[in-house]
DSSP file (Angstrom, degrees, kcal/mol; ACC not computed):
  #  RESIDUE AA STRUCTURE BP1 BP2  ACC     N-H-->O    O-->H-N    N-H-->O    O-->H-N    TCO  KAPPA ALPHA  PHI   PSI    X-CA   Y-CA   Z-CA
    1    1 A M              0   0    0      0, 0.0    31,-2.9     0, 0.0     2,-0.5   0.000 360.0 360.0 360.0 135.3   -8.9    8.9   -1.7
    2    2 A R  E     -a   32   0A   0     29,-0.2     2,-0.4    31,-0.0    31,-0.2  -0.965 360.0-179.9-117.8 128.3   -5.2    9.6   -1.0
    3    3 A I  E     -a   33   0A   0     29,-2.8    31,-1.9    -2,-0.5     2,-0.5  -0.978  17.6-150.4-130.0 138.6   -3.2    7.2    1.2
    4    4 A L  E     -a   34   0A   0     -2,-0.4     2,-0.5    29,-0.2    31,-0.2  -0.946  12.8-157.4-106.6 126.5    0.5    7.3    2.4
    5    5 A I        -     0   0    0     29,-3.1     2,-0.5    -2,-0.5    -2,-0.0  -0.915   8.4-171.7-104.8 124.6    2.1    4.0    3.0
    6    6 A A        +     0   0    0     -2,-0.5     2,-0.3     7,-0.0    29,-0.0  -0.969  15.6 156.4-116.1 129.0    5.2    3.9    5.4
    7    7 A A        -     0   0    0     -2,-0.5     7,-0.1    28,-0.3     6,-0.0  -0.990  38.5-107.5-148.7 153.7    7.2    0.8    5.8
    8    8 A G        -     0   0    0     -2,-0.3     5,-0.0     1,-0.1    -1,-0.0  -0.049  39.7-100.2 -72.9-177.2   10.7   -0.1    6.8
    9    9 A G  S    S+     0   0    0      4,-0.1     2,-0.2     5,-0.0    -1,-0.1   0.391  90.8  90.1 -89.5   3.8   13.4   -1.4    4.4
   10   10 A T  S >> S-     0   0    0      1,-0.1     4,-2.4     4,-0.0     3,-1.4  -0.599  85.0-114.7-101.6 165.0   13.1   -5.1    5.1
   11   11 A G  H 3> S+     0   0    0      1,-0.3     4,-2.0     2,-0.2    -1,-0.1   0.804 112.5  67.0 -64.3 -29.3   10.9   -7.7    3.5
   12   12 A G  H 34 S+     0   0    0      1,-0.2    -1,-0.3     2,-0.2    -3,-0.0   0.729 113.9  30.7 -66.6 -20.1    8.9   -8.2    6.8
   13   13 A H  H <> S+     0   0    0     -3,-1.4     4,-1.4     2,-0.1    -2,-0.2   0.769 119.1  51.4-103.4 -36.4    7.6   -4.6    6.4
   14   14 A I  H  X S+     0   0    0     -4,-2.4     4,-2.4     2,-0.2    -3,-0.2   0.893 104.2  54.0 -72.9 -40.5    7.5   -4.2    2.6
   15   15 A Y  H  X S+     0   0    0     -4,-2.0     4,-1.7     2,-0.2    -1,-0.2   0.902 109.2  47.7 -67.5 -41.8    5.5   -7.4    1.7
   16   16 A P  H  > S+     0   0    0      0, 0.0     4,-2.0     0, 0.0    -1,-0.2   0.909 111.9  51.4 -63.3 -38.2    2.6   -6.7    4.0
   17   17 A A  H  X S+     0   0    0     -4,-1.4     4,-2.3     1,-0.2    -2,-0.2   0.902 108.6  50.7 -61.4 -41.0    2.5   -3.1    2.7
   18   18 A L  H  X S+     0   0    0     -4,-2.4     4,-2.4     1,-0.2    -1,-0.2   0.846 109.0  51.6 -65.2 -33.0    2.4   -4.4   -0.9
   19   19 A A  H  X S+     0   0    0     -4,-1.7     4,-2.1     2,-0.2    -1,-0.2   0.875 110.0  48.8 -71.3 -36.8   -0.5   -6.7    0.0
   20   20 A V  H  X S+     0   0    0     -4,-2.0     4,-2.6     2,-0.2    -2,-0.2   0.904 112.0  50.1 -67.6 -41.6   -2.5   -3.8    1.6
   21   21 A I  H  X S+     0   0    0     -4,-2.3     4,-2.6     2,-0.2    -2,-0.2   0.952 110.8  48.8 -61.8 -49.1   -1.8   -1.7   -1.6
   22   22 A A  H  X S+     0   0    0     -4,-2.4     4,-1.8     1,-0.2    -1,-0.2   0.925 112.6  48.0 -59.1 -44.3   -3.0   -4.5   -3.9
   23   23 A N  H  X S+     0   0    0     -4,-2.1     4,-2.1     1,-0.2    -1,-0.2   0.941 111.8  49.4 -62.6 -45.3   -6.2   -4.9   -1.8
   24   24 A L  H  X S+     0   0    0     -4,-2.6     4,-3.2     1,-0.2    -1,-0.2   0.892 108.1  53.9 -60.8 -40.8   -6.9   -1.2   -1.8
   25   25 A R  H  < S+     0   0    0     -4,-2.6    -1,-0.2     1,-0.2    -2,-0.2   0.890 110.0  48.0 -59.4 -38.4   -6.4   -1.0   -5.6
   26   26 A E  H  < S+     0   0    0     -4,-1.8    -1,-0.2    -5,-0.2    -2,-0.2   0.896 121.1  35.0 -72.8 -39.6   -9.0   -3.7   -6.0
   27   27 A R  H  < S+     0   0    0     -4,-2.1    -2,-0.2     1,-0.2    -1,-0.2   0.826 124.3  38.2 -85.8 -32.4  -11.6   -2.1   -3.7
   28   28 A V    ><  -     0   0    0     -4,-3.2     3,-1.8    -5,-0.2    -1,-0.2  -0.845  65.2-174.3-123.7  90.2  -11.0    1.5   -4.3
   29   29 A P  T 3  S+     0   0    0      0, 0.0    -1,-0.1     0, 0.0    -2,-0.1   0.808  84.0  47.5 -59.4 -33.3  -10.3    2.2   -8.1
   30   30 A D  T 3  S+     0   0    0      2,-0.1     2,-0.1   -28,-0.0    -5,-0.1   0.111  81.4 134.6 -99.1  22.4   -9.5    5.9   -7.7
   31   31 A V    <   -     0   0    0     -3,-1.8     2,-0.5    -7,-0.2   -29,-0.2  -0.474  44.4-150.8 -72.7 141.9   -7.1    5.5   -4.8
   32   32 A E  E     -a    2   0A   0    -31,-2.9   -29,-2.8    -2,-0.1     2,-0.4  -0.968  17.2-169.4-112.3 116.6   -3.8    7.5   -4.9
   33   33 A L  E     -a    3   0A   0     -2,-0.5     2,-0.3   -31,-0.2   -29,-0.2  -0.876   7.3-176.0-112.6 140.6   -1.0    5.7   -3.0
   34   34 A R  E      a    4   0A   0    -31,-1.9   -29,-3.1    -2,-0.4    -2,-0.0  -0.958 360.0 360.0-132.1 150.6    2.4    7.0   -2.1
   35   35 A W              0   0    0     -2,-0.3   -28,-0.3   -31,-0.2   -31,-0.1   0.370 360.0 360.0 -99.5 360.0    5.4    5.4   -0.5
């Protein structure tokens, strides 16, 4: 599975995106994530 994550440059956008990425990596081992 390939997923593109888009977030703004502030912490209010980056930290939720990082949480989503961490959760996806736990649930989908072969996920490919890009910023």
